[in-house]
SEDOPA-480345 format. One record per residue (C-alpha): residue in three letters; x, y, z. Coordinates in steps of 0.25 Angstrom, whole numbers, plus 5000, padded with zeros to 4 digits. Each point is the difference from the previous one (the first is absolute). Layout:
ALAXYZ
...
END
This chain:
MET494649064962
ARG498650075001
THR499650124991
GLU499350115003
THR499350124992
ARG500350135003
PRO499650134996
ILE501050105000
ARG499750155005
PRO500850125000
ILE500650055011
ARG499350125005
PRO500850125001
CYS500450065014
ALA499550155002
PRO500950104993
ALA501150085008
LEU499250144995
ARG498949955004
VAL500450025017
ALA501050134997
ALA498850085004
ALA499949925014
LEU501550005002
LEU500050144999
ALA498650025008
LEU500949915012
TRP501250084998
ALA499450135008
HIS499449905010
ALA501149915003
ALA500950115002
CYS499250065013
ALA499549875004
GLN500649925013
GLN500649864998
SER499149914992
PRO500249864995
TRP499750044986
SER500850054991
VAL500050034985
GLY501250054991
GLY500350014987
SER501249954992
LEU500750054986
LEU501049914993
TRP500750024987
SER500949884993
HIS500849994989
ASP500349834995
ALA501049974990
ASN499449874997
LEU498650015005
LEU499649884992
ARG501149915006
LEU500549974985
SER501249915000
ASP501250064992
GLY499850004985
GLN498549985002
ASP499050104993
PRO498950065007
GLY499049984988
ALA499250114992
GLY499250105009
ASP500949975013
SER501450075005
ARG500949945007
SER500250115011
ASP499050085006
THR499650105010
VAL499049985010
LEU499350125008
SER499349935013
THR499050075008
ALA499449945013
ILE499050025012
VAL500349945013
GLY499449975012
GLY500149935013
LEU499449965014
ASN500749975011
GLN499049985013
ASN500349935013
ILE498649965007
GLY500449955013
ARG500949864998
GLN499750004984
ARG500550084989
VAL499450054987
PHE500950034989
GLY499850014985
ASN500550084988
LEU499550044986
THR500850064987
LEU499450034987
ARG500850024990
ASP500150054984
ASN501249964992
ARG500250094987
PHE501049944990
GLU500550124990
ARG500449894988
ASN499249885003
SER498850055004
ARG499149874998
TYR500749965013
ASN499250125006
ASN499449945012
ARG499350035016
SER500449925009
TYR499849985016
ASN500549945012
GLY499449995013
ALA499949915015
LEU499150005010
GLY500549935012
LEU499649965015
ASP500949955013
TRP499349965011
SER500449935013
THR499349965013
ILE500450015016
ASN500649854998
ARG501249954991
VAL499150024986
SER500150094989
GLY499950004986
THR500050094987
LEU498850004988
SER500350084988
TYR499550024985
SER500750074988
ALA499850014987
ALA500950064987
ARG500050034986
ASN501250024994
LEU500650014985
SER500549854997
THR501349984995
PHE500250044985
ASN500949894998
ALA499849875008
GLU500849884998
GLY498949904994
VAL499250114996
GLY500950094990
LEU499850134998
LEU498650065002
THR499650114989
GLU498750025008
LYS499750045013
ASN499849905011
LEU499650055015
GLU500249885011
SER499050015012
THR500449935012
GLN499049995011
ALA500749935014
LEU499449965013
SER500749965012
ALA499749975015
GLY501149945011
VAL499949975015
SER500949985010
VAL499749915012
GLY501150015012
ILE500249845005
VAL501050055011
THR500850125002
GLU501249954989
TYR498949944991
SER498950034991
LEU499149944989
GLU500050074987
LEU498849994991
GLY499950074985
ALA499049994989
SER499850084986
ARG499550014987
ARG500550074988
GLN499550034987
VAL500550044988
ARG499550064988
ASN500250054986
SER499550104992
LEU500449974986
GLN499349894991
ASP501249934996
GLU500049855002
ARG501750025006
VAL499550095008
LEU498649935007
SER500849875002
ARG500750085012
ASP498750055007
LEU500249915013
ASN499149975013
LEU500849965012
ASP499749965014
SER500949965011
VAL500149975016
SER500949985009
VAL500449955013
GLY501250025007
LEU500750025013
ALA501150125005
TRP501049995012
ARG500450135005
PRO501049965011
THR500450155002
ALA499850134992
ALA501350004993
PHE499749854994
SER498749954993
LEU499949864992
THR498549954993
GLY499649884992
ALA498750004991
LEU499449914991
ARG499450044988
ASN498849954991
VAL499950074987
LYS498849984990
ALA500150074986
LEU499050014988
TYR500150064986
PRO498850034998
THR500450024983
PHE501049924998
ARG499849964987
LEU499050054989
VAL499149884994
THR498950084992
SER500150124994
ALA499150105002
SER498850014991
PRO500150154991
ASN498650015001
PRO499550105011
GLY499449925011
THR500549874997
SER501149905007
PRO501150095007
GLY500949874997
ARG500449895011
TYR501249995007
GLU500849875008
SER500550015014
ASP501049955005
ARG500549985014
TYR501149985010
LYS500249965016
GLN501350055007
GLN500449955015
GLN501250095005
PHE500650015015
ASP500850125001
LEU501050025012
VAL500350165004
ALA501150045010
ALA500150145006
LEU501350055007
GLN500550145004
PRO501649965008
SER500050165001
GLY499150125001
ALA500650054985
SER499849854995
THR499049924996
LEU500149854992
ASP498649924993
LEU500249884992
ARG498749924994
LEU500249854995
SER498749964991
PHE499949854996
GLY498849984990
ASP499349904990
THR499250034991
ARG499049914992
TYR499250004987
VAL498749965001
VAL499949954985
ASN501450044994
GLU500849905009
GLU501350044992
ARG500150125006
ASN500149985016
PHE501250065005
SER500650015015
SER500850105004
VAL501050065011
ASN500150175000
GLY500550085011
SER500650135003
VAL500950065010
GLY500050155005
TRP500850085008
LEU499750175005
TRP501150075004
GLN499750145009
ALA501550034996
THR499850155005
GLY499050105004
LYS499750024987
LEU500649894991
ARG499149884999
LEU500449864991
THR499349914997
THR500549874992
ARG499149864996
LEU500449884992
ALA498849934994
ARG499749874993
ASP498749974994
LYS499549884992
GLY498850014991
GLN499249964988
ASP499150064992
ASN498849924989
TYR499450074988
PRO499149934989
SER500750054986
SER500049934987
VAL501249944991
PRO500149974985
PHE499549884993
PHE500149984984
PHE498850104997
THR499450025012
SER500450015016
ILE499949925012
PRO499750055015
VAL501049975010
THR500450065012
LEU501250075004
SER500649955013
ASP501250115004
SER500849965012
ARG500950105006
VAL501050025012
ILE500450155003
THR501150045009
THR500050145006
ALA500950075006
ARG499750145005
VAL500650135007
GLN499450135003
ALA500550115008
ASP499150115007
LEU500750135004
ASP499350105009
VAL500850134997
SER499150095008
ALA498549995007
LYS499550054986
VAL501049954990
GLY500349844996
LEU500849924989
ASN499949864996
THR500549894992
SER500049864997
LEU500749914990
GLN499449854998
HIS500449894991
ALA499149884997
GLN500549904992
ARG499049894994
THR499949874994
LEU498849974991
ASP499649864995
ARG498750004991
ASP499249864996
THR499049994990
LEU498849905001
ALA499149954993
LEU498650045006
ALA499149894996
SER501249895002
THR500950075010
ALA501249964993
SER501250085000
LEU500350064985
GLY501450065005
THR500650075012
ARG500850134997
SER500850095010
GLY500650125003
LYS501150085010
ASP500050165002
GLY500550095010
THR499550155003
THR500650105009
LEU499050135004
PHE500750135007
THR499150115006
LEU500350125006
GLY498950105006
ALA499950125008
ARG498950065008
TRP499650125007
ALA499050045010
PRO499950165000
LEU498849975010
ARG499349905010
ASN499049964990
ALA500850024987
LEU501049914992
VAL500850034987
GLY501149924994
CYS500649944987
ASP500449854997
ALA500849954988
SER500449854998
HIS500749924988
GLU499749854998
SER501049914992
ARG499649854995
ARG501049904995
ALA499449884993
SER500449874994
GLY499149894993
ASP498850014994
LEU499050035010
THR500450145005
SER500750114992
ASN501050125003
LEU499450145007
ARG500150125003
GLY499350115008
ALA500150135007
THR498950095007
TYR500150125007
GLY498950105006
CYS499450095011
TYR498950015009
GLY499350095010
GLN498949955010
ILE499350085012
SER498949965012
LEU499250065007
GLN499549945013
END
């Protein structure tokens, strides 16, 4: 396994929302009297309360200085772009958000989400898209395999993707795609840094569209992934200006075949089907190699002019690997925890347009998981034991929205989550959230 030395630098915070508040007020007056513009700018305010913010299991203590429940106030500045230039279209969006916690103030943070893209086409049968996105958000408080994080961790993601469609004949087209994704964590913790990821993907597929109501696409995808800071080999020296620590990397390769079909049997009904066959091979720890078959089926039904029903059933099989240690006499030995999971999810959502300005939505989702963990000794890749568990999680949501003006929206949402578990890899959990928001945009 290759080793790398990588200095860890803190991620720079995005510009505070308050710094652009004055610019927003200036644009308000300008946009109110301006003609239609490809640019838009706006602001939003979100107040929410979470009864189990840290995602603690039943009976788990939050720890000193932390609170199980909390109220969060989030303010944001939002911008957008949508401009047609001949056959091409340039689009983008940017959100700068300031998040403040009433009780768990150590998690106060500034986050952002942004994207910029280009849709292009030629006079012939060639078209494509090019896009870049970047985001920084607070990571999950209590992730599996990491445990409860008592310090703030901001997860930054960057992604670059490109796709080209070449029409071969009227019904067929060749689909080409490539993407790169990078994930970085700010917290200097081995458990978290082991999740840093570089992922490259290329795909080639063939699409068949015999009618406007039916399409079938088959694509072969090749993925290469690198964990640059998978395991700390040499700890950093406490003396300033010395070695920041040496990390060992890990990588894997994955080949996947995706089959996607879309069918519109009537003007009010749409069906979609996805099947994915994947094979993952690790370069060093071959014991973690695995194959999977994933799939989903969805149905969108416009029951009436105001009521839409969406139903989806999905099955996903995945694997996650991360370094850890286990007790061994008076010391500990380095191991790799390999988590395999099969998740079957059923979801039903209803959206009702009560009027042109008032809407309601509700959803019910149930996810059933089967979990297995194999503990491997890093030195010999020998299995030290396997554990298992099962759980079922039910999530119910309810929301209402009101658009008093064309460019304004207010609403409230509430949700309740309940998890019932068995085995030693998962536990019972309950949570409830509710909140209200308001947003306005100017163009």
